[in-house]
Legacy VTK file of the C-alpha trace (Angstrom):
# vtk DataFile Version 3.0
C-alpha trace
ASCII
DATASET POLYDATA
POINTS 245 float
17.465 -10.122 10.547
15.377 -12.760 8.795
12.222 -11.779 6.979
9.430 -14.032 5.789
6.858 -12.612 3.372
3.723 -13.940 1.689
1.495 -12.134 -0.776
-1.415 -12.620 -3.091
-3.538 -10.475 -5.387
-6.988 -11.227 -6.763
-9.276 -9.531 -9.276
-12.283 -10.060 -6.980
-15.825 -11.041 -7.994
-16.932 -7.994 -9.966
-14.076 -6.341 -11.869
-12.711 -7.544 -15.211
-9.214 -6.244 -14.610
-6.860 -6.356 -11.643
-5.514 -2.826 -11.247
-3.662 -3.695 -8.041
0.029 -4.485 -8.328
2.643 -5.447 -5.737
6.348 -6.099 -5.414
8.324 -8.143 -2.888
12.108 -8.156 -2.936
13.995 -11.433 -2.920
14.994 -12.441 0.627
18.636 -12.477 -0.526
18.567 -8.859 -1.705
20.426 -6.210 0.298
17.287 -4.105 0.527
14.100 -5.606 1.905
11.435 -3.803 -0.088
7.674 -4.358 -0.125
5.321 -2.269 -2.250
1.653 -2.146 -3.124
-0.261 0.056 -5.573
-3.999 0.207 -6.267
-4.533 1.937 -9.602
-7.504 3.895 -10.911
-8.560 5.519 -14.167
-10.559 4.515 -17.225
-9.317 2.553 -20.247
-6.948 0.333 -18.211
-5.236 3.511 -16.927
-5.321 2.138 -13.370
-3.402 -0.970 -14.325
-0.778 1.109 -16.132
-0.488 3.589 -13.249
0.039 0.918 -10.562
2.690 -0.932 -12.605
4.503 2.271 -13.554
4.527 3.615 -9.994
5.994 0.465 -8.472
8.553 0.003 -11.228
9.688 3.646 -10.941
9.893 3.717 -7.128
11.633 0.325 -6.964
14.258 1.338 -9.548
14.819 4.669 -7.823
15.429 3.035 -4.430
17.612 0.239 -5.798
19.718 2.618 -7.877
20.308 5.111 -5.063
20.406 3.043 -1.870
24.099 2.184 -2.148
25.082 5.852 -2.478
23.312 7.218 0.593
24.374 7.340 4.220
22.516 4.532 5.943
21.156 6.800 8.682
17.441 7.240 9.370
17.139 10.668 7.749
18.797 9.586 4.504
16.718 6.431 4.154
13.386 8.132 4.825
14.368 10.880 2.375
15.133 8.190 -0.213
11.650 6.701 0.242
10.023 10.142 -0.101
12.067 10.952 -3.217
11.220 7.602 -4.800
7.518 8.409 -4.430
7.951 11.883 -5.871
9.818 10.338 -8.799
7.114 7.691 -9.306
4.501 10.448 -9.205
6.295 12.333 -11.962
6.581 9.196 -14.130
2.846 8.399 -13.849
1.826 12.038 -14.315
3.980 12.463 -17.435
2.579 9.241 -18.904
-1.001 10.394 -18.294
-0.326 13.567 -20.273
1.098 11.658 -23.264
-2.090 9.780 -23.976
-5.634 11.163 -23.937
-7.082 7.826 -22.868
-4.877 7.773 -19.784
-5.788 11.279 -18.641
-6.579 11.396 -14.935
-5.122 7.992 -14.125
-3.518 7.587 -10.733
-2.676 5.083 -8.043
-2.213 4.605 -4.331
1.303 3.619 -3.301
2.597 1.947 -0.148
6.331 1.430 0.340
7.932 -0.462 3.226
11.719 -0.521 3.209
13.012 -2.666 6.057
16.513 -2.007 7.343
18.151 -2.551 10.743
14.952 -3.547 12.577
13.146 -0.476 11.325
10.534 -0.023 8.640
10.715 3.120 6.515
7.229 3.827 5.194
5.935 5.915 2.314
2.177 6.271 1.839
-0.190 7.971 -0.594
-3.875 7.084 -0.987
-6.171 4.697 0.878
-4.310 1.401 0.798
-3.148 0.593 4.314
-0.222 -0.633 6.389
-0.781 -2.276 9.771
1.751 -3.533 12.278
1.020 -6.437 14.577
3.096 -6.564 17.736
2.246 -9.351 20.197
-1.550 -9.168 20.622
-2.092 -5.711 19.194
-2.693 -4.575 15.617
-2.211 -0.924 14.824
-2.965 0.989 11.633
0.201 2.951 10.777
-1.206 4.926 7.827
-4.001 7.492 7.567
-6.273 7.120 4.532
-6.021 10.096 2.186
-9.755 9.957 1.597
-12.662 12.361 1.821
-14.351 10.107 4.377
-11.243 10.007 6.596
-11.223 13.811 6.514
-14.861 13.843 7.678
-13.930 11.503 10.548
-10.965 13.698 11.479
-13.142 16.819 11.432
-15.679 15.063 13.675
-18.423 15.341 11.021
-19.026 11.571 10.999
-18.012 8.678 13.243
-15.619 5.817 12.406
-18.699 3.528 12.262
-20.490 5.810 9.769
-17.334 5.955 7.649
-17.472 2.209 7.013
-20.616 2.475 4.854
-20.286 6.028 3.584
-21.334 6.384 -0.094
-18.264 8.496 -0.946
-15.877 6.003 0.601
-13.765 5.701 -2.549
-13.166 9.399 -3.057
-9.457 10.120 -2.614
-8.056 13.454 -1.448
-4.593 12.458 -2.559
-3.266 9.924 -5.070
-0.053 9.406 -6.976
0.187 10.589 -10.574
-2.844 12.914 -10.633
-0.900 16.150 -10.141
2.593 17.338 -11.015
3.577 17.174 -7.332
2.607 14.894 -4.491
3.430 15.065 -0.804
3.618 11.503 0.534
3.328 10.662 4.218
6.628 9.214 5.399
7.421 7.659 8.766
9.852 5.382 10.566
8.582 2.622 12.847
10.319 -0.094 14.821
10.151 -3.561 13.277
11.314 -5.936 15.981
11.607 -9.699 16.152
8.155 -11.310 15.701
6.550 -8.061 14.487
4.309 -8.488 11.450
3.382 -5.967 8.763
0.148 -6.248 6.808
0.045 -4.184 3.613
-3.288 -4.289 1.796
-5.526 -2.539 -0.720
-8.977 -1.217 0.189
-10.518 -4.225 -1.554
-9.653 -6.037 1.664
-10.246 -3.373 4.315
-13.650 -2.333 2.907
-14.921 -5.897 3.199
-13.083 -7.567 6.085
-13.037 -5.998 9.577
-9.701 -5.276 11.228
-10.192 -7.887 13.969
-10.713 -10.616 11.341
-7.561 -9.532 9.478
-5.660 -9.723 12.770
-7.091 -13.173 13.607
-6.204 -14.692 10.204
-2.650 -13.354 10.244
-2.047 -14.556 13.818
-3.472 -17.976 12.983
-1.236 -18.716 9.993
0.972 -16.114 8.370
1.570 -18.204 5.257
-2.102 -18.934 4.553
-3.348 -15.465 5.593
-3.255 -13.726 2.156
-5.291 -16.508 0.532
-7.750 -16.789 3.453
-8.288 -13.029 3.636
-8.914 -12.760 -0.102
-11.454 -15.566 0.213
-13.210 -13.699 3.025
-13.331 -10.470 0.985
-14.741 -12.364 -2.010
-17.344 -14.070 0.153
-18.378 -10.638 1.433
-18.981 -9.348 -2.111
-15.521 -9.036 -3.642
-16.506 -5.859 -5.465
-12.914 -4.612 -5.812
-9.442 -6.018 -6.496
-7.871 -7.418 -3.334
-4.159 -7.523 -2.511
-2.537 -8.645 0.742
1.158 -8.722 1.707
2.181 -10.154 5.084
5.765 -9.631 6.292
7.225 -11.094 9.487
10.516 -10.399 11.222
11.422 -13.885 12.431
LINES 1 246
245 0 1 2 3 4 5 6 7 8 9 10 11 12 13 14 15 16 17 18 19 20 21 22 23 24 25 26 27 28 29 30 31 32 33 34 35 36 37 38 39 40 41 42 43 44 45 46 47 48 49 50 51 52 53 54 55 56 57 58 59 60 61 62 63 64 65 66 67 68 69 70 71 72 73 74 75 76 77 78 79 80 81 82 83 84 85 86 87 88 89 90 91 92 93 94 95 96 97 98 99 100 101 102 103 104 105 106 107 108 109 110 111 112 113 114 115 116 117 118 119 120 121 122 123 124 125 126 127 128 129 130 131 132 133 134 135 136 137 138 139 140 141 142 143 144 145 146 147 148 149 150 151 152 153 154 155 156 157 158 159 160 161 162 163 164 165 166 167 168 169 170 171 172 173 174 175 176 177 178 179 180 181 182 183 184 185 186 187 188 189 190 191 192 193 194 195 196 197 198 199 200 201 202 203 204 205 206 207 208 209 210 211 212 213 214 215 216 217 218 219 220 221 222 223 224 225 226 227 228 229 230 231 232 233 234 235 236 237 238 239 240 241 242 243 244
């Protein structure tokens, strides 16, 4: 299985600090690992939270992968445990320092193994899969607005411009325990994953994301960030595109 990946992160037009952080494993590594975190919290807490979360989850997976059975249950459990561990690391750090109190982060993990992607998700960053001519959102935002949509209180269209769009129901590092969403999806030849922070999805519609990625996978992160910036760029923007070639 050959994987090609391209990524880019940008501070956007409004913020002083990029609190997004991502990690892409080397194509020669045994484990194909792709991660994205969008941090939040005052006094550069968001930047610290996103770096800490990715570092902790990455180390946890890399240190334990060789010792587990390589069956589906063991791998998905490893992803879940890595997120719980990362949560604990960020939470403990936030308690050490008054200025970091309340910091947290979203976290997306995609571990690719044997034509499958093992996904861990907390927050409102997103993972999409493109297969042939169809792009599907694999994750559910852990946001107040998504809950309103689910309950039927507001429509998907109303959600796009809802004033409380950024309010998270679940993030990593804010509480002693977190329950991540975990799932296993097929990742076949020519499938593409798009992992992105809400700085992209709040400003660029899904059909435009799909069109850019289909047009040129290598240029897509840069082009999409440009689009988000042209549409206001009021948040940090991070895009990772991964193709099974």
